[in-house]
N, C-alpha and C positions, 0 to 999 in steps of 0.2 A: 941137262944142266942149263940154267938160264944164261943167256948171253949178257955181255957187259951192257949192251943197249937196254935189254929188259930190266936189268938191275938198276940202271940209271933212271929209267922211266918209273920204276917202282918207287925209288927214293923220291923222285919229283912229285909223284902222286901223294906220298906220305906227307911231304912238306906242304903241298897245297891244301890237303884235307886237314892236316894238323893245325895250320894257321887259320883255317876257317873259323874255329871257335873263338879265337882272339878277335878276329874282325867282327864277328857277331856281337861280342861283348862291347866293343867300341860303338857300333851302330845303335845298340839297344839303349845307350845313354840318352839318345834324343829321338829315336824313331820308334813308332809303334811296331810291335813284332810282326804282325801279319802284313802290314803295308811294306815293311822292310823286306819280308820274304818275296812279296809280289814284285817289288822293284828289282830285287836281285835277279829274278827270273825273266823280267822284261829285258834286262841287259843281256843275260845269257842266251835268251831266245833270239834276239837280234843278231848277236855274234855268230851263233852256231847255224841259224837258218840262213844267214848271209853266206856262210861258208858252203853249206849244202846246196843252196840255189846256184852258186857260182861254180862249184867244183864237182859236185856229185852227178853221176849219170842217172841217178834215180832220186831226184829231190823231193818226190811226193810219195806217201804211202800208196801201195798199189792194190792190196787185197783186204778182205775183211780181217784176216789175221794181223795185217800191218796196223790197221786202225784199232784193233783190240789191244795190241801191244802198246800203241800210243796212249790209249786210255788207262791201261794198267800202270804204265810209267808215270803218267801225269798225276794220277790219283795216289797210288800207294807209295811209289819210290821217290817222287819229287814233291808233290803237293802236301799230303798229310804228314809225311816224314819231316819235311823242313818246317812246316807250320808249327808242329808240336815241339820240335827242337828249339825254334826261336822263342816260343812262349815259355817253354820250360827253362831255358837258359837265363831267363830273368831272375830265377831263384837260386841259381848255382853258379859255379865258376866254369871257365872254359875247360880246365883240366878234368873236372868231374864229369862234365858233359861228354867229353871224348872217351873217358873210361867206360861210361855206360854204353857207349857205342861199340865197345869191344865185345859186347854180347852178340853182335850181328852173326858171326860164324856159328854160334851155338843155336840161336833162334832159327837160323836158316836151315841147319841140319834137322832140327825138330819139325820145321815146316815141311821139309822134303818128305819126312816119314809120314806126316799126317795128310798132306795134300796130294802127294804123288803115289802114295800107297806102295812105296818100295824103300829099300834101305832101312828096314825095320831096326829100331834102336834096341840094343841089348841092355842087360842090367847095368853093366859098367857105364854104358853111354847115358842111361837115365840118371845114374849117380853123378855123372859129369854135368848134366843139365842142372841138377839140384845144387851142385857145388857152385856153378856159375851164378845161380840166383842168390845163393848166400853171399857171393862176392858183391852183387849189386846192393844187398842189404847193408854190407859193411860200408859201401860208398855212400848210401843214402842216410845211414844212421837214423832210422825212423824214431820219432818221438810220438808215443801214443796220444799225447796231449796236443800235438800240433801236426796232424797228418794232412791238413789242407793248406799248409803254408810252409815256407822255408825250403831247405834243401830237399826234404822228402817229397814234397809236391813236385818240385822241378824234376827230380830223378824219375818220379812216376810218369810224368808226361813224356820225358825223353825215352823211357822204357817202352811206352806205347809206340813211339816213333820207330824204335828198333824193330818191334814186331811188324809194323806196317811195311818197312822196307824189306824185311825177310819174306813176308807173304807175297809182296809184289814180285820179288826176284824169283820165287818158286813158280808163281802163276805164269810168268813170262816164259818159263821153260816148257810150259804146256801149249804155247802158242807157236804156230808155224808162220814165219814171216818171209817175205820175198824181197825186202829192201834192206840196205845196210843198216846196222845198228845206230850209226851216227844220225841217219835220217829219222829213225824212230825217236831218238833222244831229243833231237832238235824240235820236233813237233810236240813231244811230251813236255818240254820246257815251256812252249807257248801255251799249251793247254793248262799246265799248272799255274802259270802266271795269271791267266784269265780267271781260273777258279779261285785262287787266293785273293785276287782283287775283289771278287764278288763277296767273299766271306769278310774281308777287311771292311768293305763298304757297309756291311750290316753291323759289325761289332766295333768298328773303330771310326765311324763316320765323323765323330766330333773330336777325334784325337789326331787326325792326320794334319800335319803342318808342312809348309814348304821346307825344302832342304836348305838349311842355313848353317849347319855345323860342318866345317871343312873336313874334320876327321871322319864324320859319318859318311860324307860323300866319297872320301877315299876308300873307306871300308866297303861301301856299297859297290863301287866300281871294281875293286879288287875281287869281291865275292862273285860278281857277275861274270867276270872274264876268266880268272884263274881257277878257283875251286869248282866252278860250274862248267863253263863252256870247254875249257882246255882239259880240266881234270876228268870230266866224263869221257872225253875222247881218248885220253890215256887209259882209263879204266877198261873200256871196251876193247882197245887194242891188246892190252895185257890179258884180258879174259880169254881172247882167242889164242894167245901165245903160251900162256902159263896154265890156264885152266882155273876153275872156280876155287879149288882148294888153296893153291899158292897165292892167288890174288887176294883171297880173304884174309891172309896173314897181315895185310896192310892195316887191318883193324887193331893190331897189337903194336904197331909202330906209331900210329896216329896219336894215341894218348901221350906218348913220350914227347913228341913234337909239340903237342898242344900245351903240355905242362911247362916245358922249357920256355915256349913263346909267351905263355901267360906270366911266368915269373920274370922274364926279361922285360917285356913290354908293358905289363899291367901291374907288376908287383904282387901277383897272386902267390899264395902259399898253398902247400898241399900237406895234409897230415899223414902220419904213419899209418893210421887206419885206412885212409884212402888208398895208399900204396898197397897195403895188405889186401884190400878189396880187389884191386886190379890183378894182383898175383893170383888171387883165388879164382877170379874169372878165367884167367889164362890156364890155370890148372884144370878147371872144369872142361875147357876146350881140349886140352891134351887127353883127358880121359875119354871124351866123346869121339875124338878123331885119332885115337892112338894107332889104329891100323894104317891109316893114310900117312901119318907121320913116319911110321916105321918104313913104309914103302918108299917114301920120298928120300929118307936118309939112306936107304939101301941103294937107290938109283943115283945118288949124288956123285 
């Protein structure tokens, strides 16, 4: 059974990651998305690297496995994931973006079966994956006449981000590391920041302007410190304490937080079809992970 401390950290993680989408929405009003991502991870890297260099007994990656983990984290989990999220959220709302991210446990389970060659998915599990994809379709509400614009396009980009983070998470499980996860994360943040700055320089060279909007600055600082540096530290702490199954359940709390925050702070609304899409994704997850859910309930 989870301790009150773990439950509290889990709730805090959900709040930080749930409000991420609202802060992104605010910053995108005036900041180019890729530059916004790069600045976010500039701040996060400075904060977390500062902590690691001052407090950790292993502030630098030590082995080839460590550097491989840094590269995987920087590219799949941090860089590509967030770049596509920020670009995709230009076309949708914070609540919808968070709901699409509730696919992460489903795509991670599928990636485990494909990349680790174990945990083969049975027929009911495959049905669960299909149900989850139907849920995304309900959220996206695709229009055949407008597949390259609007909500459908944004949901498509965010869905690719979900696949990226799932593949990265699974690849990390194949790498043996010798340094603490917080050190890997700190250097991964730095690598992602550098990479996204380079991409932003190519695609947004004429769009980057000085920071002049106070709300955008607040959103940027918030994203860099709380949902990035602090939240990643909480995540890896809970991953060790609760395991991957329990911590992945945060993906089903985050959309609720994001939707409430978007409604309170931005006046966003959410349709009945979108809610149905979220419930469909969750039902797909239940089908896919029914055995683990039954074991967790039995041990509660």
